[in-house]
N, C-alpha and C positions, 0 to 999 in steps of 0.2 A: 703828605707823601704821595708821589706819583703812582699811577696805575702800574707802570712798569716795575717800579721798586717793590710794590706789593706782590706782583707776580713773581719776581725773583725770590723774594723771601718765602712765599708760599711754596715754591718749588725747591728751595734750599740750594739754588744754583749760585755759584760764585759769579758775581756780577761781571767781572771783566771777561771771563770765558763766555758767559751767556751773551753779553752785549756784542762781542766780536763775532761769535757764531751766528747770532741773530742778524747782524749786518750782512754777513756773507749770504745767508739764506735769502734775505730780502733782495739783495742785488742780483743774485743768480735767478731767483724766481720772478723778479720784476714785480714785487708786491710791496706795499707800504706797511702792512701790519700782518703779523703771524701769531696765531694762537699757539702758545708754547706746547700744548698737549696734542695738537693736531699732527697727524702723520705727514711725513714728507711728501708722499705720493698724493695724499688727500689735498695738500696745499698747492698742488700743480706740478710737483716734481716728476722727473722721469730719469732714465738711466744716464742720459747725457748731462742733465743738471747735476746728478749725483757725482759724476766724474769731475765736473767743474768745481763743485764744492770741495771734493777731496783735494784737488789741486790748490784751492784757496786755503784750506786748512793746513796743508803742508807749508805754504808760504808764510802764513800768519803764526802758526803754532810750532812749526818745525817737526811735526809728527805725521805719520802716515795713517790714513783712514782709507779703507777699501770701500768701493761703491756698494758691495753687498751688505755692508754694515747698516745701511739705511733700511734694510728689511728687518734686522734684529733689533735695531735702535731707531725706530721710525720717527719719533717726535724730536723736536728741538731739545726738550728737557732730557730725553733719553740720550741724545748724542752729546749734550753738555756733560752729563755724568760719565759717559765713556771717555770723553776727552780729558776730564779731570783725572780719571784713573791713569790714563796713558801719560799725562803730564807729570803725575806723581812718581811714575816709574822712571822718568828720564833723569 
């Protein structure tokens, strides 16, 4: 089993949501690896990147996420959980 699959299982994240959001973060932050528990701003994020990620989330998932949600849900795992809740409400 790959390290990423172990990470997904240990965090209880739905893999498709996690993988899509992880890809968005990596592209916007221009990084190859992100620790799922690290905060967005710790990973090199800023308000401009947060807005870019919000736009990408809207395109990929069809839901709106506000840039200030990166403060209340700062890690990739936190944001995946928030997205899963929003997707279940749709």
